[in-house]
N, C-alpha and C positions, 0 to 999 in steps of 0.2 A: 479438367473437364468443364465445358461451358454450361453454366446454369441455364435452364429453360427460361423463356420470358416470364415475367411476373404475371400471374393470372389476374391480378387486379386490373390490368389494362384490358383484359377480355371483358371484365365486368363493366369497365368504363365504356367499351365499345357497345355492349348490349344496352346500357342505359342511354347512350347516344342514339341508338336506333329506335328505342321505345319513345324517347322524347321527340325525335324527328317526326315519327308518324303521328303521335298524339297531338303535339302542339302545331304541327303543320296543318292538320285538319281543323283544330280549334280556331286558329287564326285565319282560316278561310271563311269564317262566319260572316265577315264583312262583305264578301262576294255574294254569298247566299242571302244575306240581309237585303241587298239591293234587289235581287231576283224576287224575293218574297214580298217586298214592298210593292213592286211593279204588278205582281199578280193579284194580291189580296187588298191592296190599298189601305193597309193598317197604318196607324200613326207610328211615328218613330219611337215614341215613348213606350207604346204597348209592345212593339216588337223588341225594343232594347231590353224590356223586362225579361225576355226569354234568356238573354245572355246574363242578366243580373241574377236571376234565379240559379242558372247554371254555375256562375262564379261563386255564389254563396254556398250552394250545395256541395260543390267539389272541394271547396275550402273546409266546410264543416265535416265532410266525410274523411278528410285527410287524417283526423285524429285516429279513427278506426283503422285506416290504411297503415298508418305508422306503427300502431300497436301490433297489428297482425304481422307486419313485416318483421318486427322484433321477435315475435313468437314463432311464426311459420317460415320466415325467410321470404325473399322477394319473388322467388319463382312462382309459387302458388298465387300470391297476391296479384302479380302482373298478369298472369294467365286469366284469372277470373275477371280482372278489370278489362282485358281485351274483349271478353264476351259481352260485358255490359256496354262498353263504348261502341263496339260494332253494332250491337242491337239498337242502341239509341239513334245512331246515324241512319241505319236502315229504316227505323221507325219514322224518321223525319220525312222520308219519301212519301208517306201516306197522309201528310198534313192537308187538312181541308178546313180546319177551324183554328182560331187563335190559341185555344187551350192545348191543342195537340203538340206544338213545339215546346210548350211549358213542361209537358210530361216527358216526351221523347228526348229532348235535348236538355231541358233544365233539371231533370231528375235522373233518368236512366243513363244518358251519356255522361252526366256529371259524376255519377257513382263509378263509372269506369275510369274517368279521367283522374279521379282521386288516387288511383293506384299508379300514377305515372310520376308526378313531380316528387312527392315525399319519399315513396319507396326507392326510387332510382337514386336520388341524391343522398338519402340517408345511408343507403348501401355503399355507394362510392365513398362517402365520408368515413365509413368503417374501415375501408381497405387502405386508407392513407392517413398519415399524420403530417410528415414533413412536406409532402407535395399535395396536400389536401385541396388548396385553392385551385391549383392547376388541374388536378384530376376532375374536380367538380365542374370547373370551367369547360373542360373538353366534353364532359357528359352533357352539360346543359347546352353546349353549342349545337347539339343535335336538334333541340327545339327551335333554335334560331335558324338553322339551315332549313328545317321544315317550313318555317314561316317565310323564308325566301323562296323555296321551291314550289310549295303546294298551292298558294293562292292563284298564280297564273294558270296552273293546271286545273284548278277548280273553275276558273273563268272559262277555259277552253271546253271543259266538260259541260258546264252549264249552257254554253252557246251551241254546242254540237248535239248533245243528247238530252238537254233540259236539266233543271235543278233536281228533279226527283230521282232520275237515274244516276245523276252525279253523286247524290247522297248514298244510293245503293252501292255504287262502286267504291266510295271511300269507306263505308261501313264494312263491306266484305273484306277489303284489303287489311283494315285494322284488325278485324277479328282473327284472321289467319296469321298475320305477321306478328302480332304481339304474343300469341301463344307459342310461336316458334322461337322468338327471341328470348322469351322467359326461360327457356331450357338452359341457357348459358349462365344465368344469374346465380350467385352464391351469397349467403348471408354475410360472411366475413372471412378474413384470411385464416383465422384459427380453425374454421370448419373444414379446411383442406390442408391443414398442417403447415400454414405459412404465417408470416408476421406482416404487419402493416408496412407498406412501401417496398416489400420484398426483402427486408433486412434479415440477415441470417440469425441475428440475436436481437433481443429487445433493445430498441433505441433508447437514448437517455430520456427522451420525453415519455416514451411508453413505460419505462421503468418507474418514472415519477408518477405517472397516472396509476400504475399498479398499487402504489402506496396510499392512494386517495380513495376514500369511500365513494362508491358509484352513486351518481345522482339518481334520484327517483323523481317522478313528477311531483309527489307531495312535498319533497324538500325544495325542488326547483321553484315552485309557485310561491314559496315563502321568501324568496330572495328579491331584492330590488332589481337585480340584473335581469331577471325574467320579465318583469313588468316594463322595464326600459326597452328591451327588445320588442315586446308587444307594441308599445306606443310608437316606436320608430317605424316598424314595418307596417303598422296600421296606417300611419300618415302617408307613407309613400305608395301603399297598395290601393288606397281608396280610389285614386284616379288612374291606376295603371292600365286598365282595360279600355279607357275611353278612346285613345287613338286606334286601338285594334278593332273596335267596333265602328267608330264614326269617321275614321280617316277616309275611307272610300266614299261614303255619302258626302263628306265635306268636299272632296275633290270633284265629285260629280256635280255638286251645286255650283262650283266655280267653272263649269263647262268643260271639264277634262274628260276625254273619252273613257269608256269603261275599262278597257285593257290597260291603259296608262295609269288609271286610278288604282287598279289592282297591283301594279308594280310598286306602288308606294309601300305596300305591306312587304313586298320582297326586299325593298331597300332597307326597311326597318329590320327585317330578319337578318340580312347580311351584316348590318352594322352591329347587331346584337351578338353575332359570332365573335367579332373583334372585341366587343366589350367583355364577353365572358372569358375569352382566352387571355387577353392582355391584363384585365383587372384581376382575374382569378390568380394568374401567376404572380402579378405584382403584389397581391395581398399576402402571399407566402413570405415575401421579403420585407415589405414595408409595413404590414399589419392590416387587419381588416378595417379598422376605423378610418384611417386616412383614405383607403380605397373607396369606402362607402361615402365619405364626405365629398370626394370629387364626383361620385356618381349622382348623389342627390342634387348637387349644384348644376350639373349638366342636365338632369331631368327637368328641373325648374326652368332652365334656359330654353329647353325644347318646347315646353308648353307655351312660353311667351312667343316663341317662333311660330307656333301653329296659330296663335291669335293674330300675328302680323302677316301671315302668308296670304298672298293674293294671286299666286300663280304656281305652276308646276315646279319651277326651280326652287322656290322658297319652301314648298311642301316637302320636296326631297331633302333639303337641308335640315329641316326640323325633324323629319322622319329618321334621318341618319343619326342625329344627336340623341333623339329619344331612344332609338334602338340600341345604341351603344350603352347608354346609361341603364336602360331597363335590363339588358342582358347582364350587366355587371351586378346590379342589385339582386337579381334572382339567383345569381351564382354565389354571391357572398353570404346570403342568408343561411343556407344549410351548413356552409363552412363555419360561420360564426357561431351557430348553435352548437355544433360539435366541439368547437374550441372552448366554449363556455361550460358545457355540461357533459363532455366526454363522448366516447364511441359507443359504450354499452347500450345506452337507451337513445341512440341517435334518431331512430325512427319515431319513437314515442314523443320525444321532445320536439323534433321538427314538425311532427303531425299536430301536436297540441298547439304550438305557436301558429302554424299555418292555418289551422282550423279557426283560430280566434282572429288573427290579423288578416290572413288571406281572404277570408269570407267577407270582409268589409269591402273588398273590390267589387262586390255586387252592386254597390250604390253608385259607382261612378258612371257606367254606361246608362243606367236608368235616369240618373240626375241630368246627364248631358242631353239625353233625348227629351226630357221634360223641359229643360231650358230652351232647347231649339224649337220645340213645338209652340212655346209661348212667346219667344222673342224673334224667331226666324234667324237666329245666329248662335254659334257655339262660343262666342266671345267670353261670357261670364264663366263658362265651364273651363276654358283654358286658364283663366286667371286664378280660379279656385284651385285648380290642379297644381299650378306653380306654387301657390301658397302652402299647400299640403307638403310639398317637397322641401320648402324652406323650413317648415315646422320640423320635419324629420331631421334636417341638418342641424337645427338647434338642439333637439333632444339628444342627438348623437354625442354631443359634448359631455353628457352626464352618464354615458353608458360605460360601465366597468365590469370585468369578469367577476363572478361570485367568488367568495372566499370558500375554498374547499375544506372539507373535514378529513383528517387523516384516519386510516384504518387503525 
């Protein structure tokens, strides 16, 4: 008798769709950024601050999202998040003063977005051990495909119906879609009588994990490994949102037409799909650290490429390299956290680290906007970004798994 397909892949598919919708809309911010600048004539730094508050808030809220996922399961958390994310985007359509997007997008939408990355990836990590990198890579590829597909749609909507109705359309779609997709999500394989990876009996690694005392946050934060992960991902995430916010304005400043400028985000997104799938699968065979080392080196190279770019071809090349490396890093993070601290508290551990390190990404877009407003160039921002990734690469050499305690 043929066994039914492993339900873990259904969970991967659900996570893929959640991240497709959520991240596709998030990374369309650069398109709306230009439209808001043209209508209100705000400075780039002041409007970049909206995304910075958003990035900080959704990183900070990730701790609660992770803990609630461990306690309630992903279904309820993602459904509630869809309500907040949809409401925040619809609220953006009513913007008439600078503080409005800080509330609608920076707080309300961020609260909803916090229920996407950590709950989805932590849940997928629970369903797999041997194929964890590949499974998380497939799930997170949804975010990259959304980054490829939705910015051009955002541009077309903005040009046809205006940015206000475009926000209403995106918000309504997310509110409905995320609540429907949440119905297929399950906390872990044990909740439906299965084993990780669909194995009929505990795999060797699972049996070994069963003899190890589960990690708690209190124990984890007292390990050197926890703080090394925090330092590494803080360094790489500080500049990670700069291209996603400022790439379209950079291209427009070089005289590139709006629609072509928006396709740079699509190129970034399609390259990130390759990074997530290739590096996620490769990390299962070669190890997370070598895969991360390659990713950090490529990301530093991409930032130098953005500094040197003077035309559309060079911008595409830099966007492709950045997208590949960005996709790889964001895929390897939840897989590495689960490798270090186990499946049982995957949501809480990923949420804690993401709330601490990921929230630092708030400073990147704000700092880049501040640098541009004062110098008329993003040059210093690109070099600082490359330096942060070089720092992450150096710190990676000192990262080792924590020493487990036996039961």
